[in-house]
N, C-alpha and C positions, 0 to 999 in steps of 0.2 A: 657788447657795445652796439647800440642802434645808431641807424643812420638818419641825420637830423637836415642835412640841408644836401641838396641836387645842383650841381653846376652845369650848365649847356653851353655847349658852343651854338654858334648861328648859323652862316653859310653853310648850307648844305647838311646843316644836321634839323634845323628847322623851317629853311627855305631854301630853293635853287639860288646857287650862286653861279659856279663854277661852269653851268651852259652858258650861261652869259659871257663869261671869259674866251670860251670854246666860239664863238659866233664873233666876237670881236678878232680872236684871232683868223678866224677865216677870212675875215673880211681884210686884215691885214696882209695876207698873203697872197689876196688877190691886187690890192694896190701895187705889192712889190715884184707880182709875178715875171715880170720885167730886168730886174735886179738880180735875179739869183732864184734858185728851187728850193723849192718848201722847205722839206727836208732843211738845208742848210740855214734857210729863215730863220724857222723856227727854233733851233740850235741857239742860233745868235743871240735871238730875245730872249730864250730863259739863261743865256749867258749876263746878260744884262739884266735882265731883273733879277737875280743871285747877288749881283754885282751891285745894286743899287736897294738893298733891302735896307741895309745897316744907316743910309740916306732917308730915303724913303716912305720906311716902313710898308704896311701890305695895304692892299687897296686900289681902287679903281686910279685914283689918282699919279700914283706912281707908276699903276702899269702904262699908264698913257706918256706918262715923259719917258719909261723906258722903250716904247713904242717907237716916239718920235727918235730917240737915241741911236735905235738899230736902225732905223730908215735913214737917219744920216752917214752913218756908217756903210752900209750898204751900196748907199749912193755917193761914195768917196765925198762927204760933207755937204753933199750939197741939193737937199731931196726938195724935187718940184714942192711947189705953193700948192696944187694940187692935192698932192700925197698928205701935207702937211693941214691940211685944214679939213680932208677926211678922218686921219688921224684925232684931232680934237675934237672933228663930229662926234665920232664915234665914242670918245670919252666922254664925251655930254651925254650921249645917250644911255649907256651903263649906268649913270648916276641920275638918272630917271625912271628907270628901266622900271615898272611894276613888280611888286615882290609876291610871288606866287609859294604858298608856303606849302610842304609835303605834307601828304596823307596823314592824317589820325594825329597830327601834331596840338594842334588847341585841343581837341578830347584826351589827351595824355598829359598835355601840362595841367589843365582846367583836376585831372584828378591827383596827378604829384602833387600840386597847389594845398589841397585838403590837411597834407600827410608834413608836408617836406618843406624848407625854405628854398624856393627856386631862386638859383644866381644865374644870371647870365654871365657868361664871361666871353670875350670875344677880341679879336684883332680886327686891324683895320682901321681906315681914316673916321674920325671921332664922328663927323656930320653925316656922313653916310651912312654908316651903321645906325645912328639916332634914327634917322631918316626910314631905313627898312622896319628897323622896331614899330617905330609907330603906324606905319604901313601895315605892318603884319596884326596889328590886332592882340597882339600877348602880351603888349607891357606890364598890364597891370596883373599878369598874374607873376610876375618877380617881384622878389623884395629887395633886391639890388640889379644894376646892371655895371659891368666890368670892362669899359672898353680898353685893351691893353695893346703894349707897341711888342710883347711878345709873350708867349706861354712857356712858362716855364716852373721849376720847383719852387723857387723862391716866390712866383708871383700864384702859384695855387696854396700857398704855405699864408702867405700875405691874405689874398681873396677869402680862404674858411676861415681862418684865424678871427678876421674882421668881420663876417656876415654870418657865422655859422658858431660851432661850437669843436673846431679846428678839422684838420684835413682827414684825421683817422674816421671823423665820425660822417665824412662827405663822401659823393660820390660824383665822379667826371664824366659825363655822356658828350660822345662827340665822333665826325665821322674821320678826324686825322688820328692816325697811330702817333705820329710825330709830334704834335701839341695839344691833341687833346688827352692821351693815353700814356703815355711814356713819362712825362715829367710830373703829370697827376700822383703816379704810381711813385716815383719819387720821392713826391713831397708825403705819403703814407696814406695817400685817401684810394678808396677804390676807382677802377675805370671801366666805361663802356664802351667799345668800340660798336657805332652803325653806322658802317659803310654806305657812301655813295657811290653812285655808278660811275661817275670821272671822278677823279682825288688829281690835284697840282702835284707835279713832280716833287717839287720843292716839300710837300707832305708826307712823302713817302718814306716811311720805315719798318721794318720787321716788327711784327708780333711780338710780345713776353713770352716766355714758354711756361706753362704750366705756375703760372702766378695765382694766388687764391685770391687775390682781389683785383682780378680782371675777367672782363667776360665780352663775347665777341657775339655780337646780336644781328641778324638780319633785318631789322625794323624797329621804329621807336617804340610802336605798340610793345613789345615785351618789354621795357623798359621797370614799368611796375614791378613786375613778376621778380625782375632780376636783383633791386633794389632790394625786395623783401628779402632773396636768399641771402644776401651782402648780409642782413640786419642779422639772421637767425644764426650762421655760420661761421660768426667772428665775436 
């Protein structure tokens, strides 16, 4: 059963993303330094983010709203105007931050596109993800782009059936064990974990054990060989 379709995550798989969020975390901590200790502040922000995911979804805009809400809580409901302005400015800057692709990404995607259908499958704000894809210069390499609200088994079943020959003949590659690996395996696809040096706590999960359709890679350059191995082993 050969692999026909390769799904790829975007943020922290094709280009840097979490490092930008971490810079905003640092800026947020500096702004609220007089109102809480940094560990307390970061824990509160994480709680607010998790609570708001079902309302705002993933991405910079939801993160900015969560920073504002956290600031209001830490300031007893009355955050100073300069803090509100700085948080809004941080959000705007994140939305126009230059896109920096990870090493080797363009070359590997070009190689894969000669043999497989490439489908970008990413979570986040529609406009922001479209902007980053356009700025990356990688858009023409993809047969399809799916910007989804959540990555679960049903998402992968739908995407790989619509844009390929089904999940059984597809590989999903990405940096998130929770979003890119586990639900793809559940859908019946192959999955490759390509770790990024920073992972958002919400995306952490345990790796599958002894799963014949799973592989852990150290970099995206190992992906073509891994896909070939999948194709010949099943």
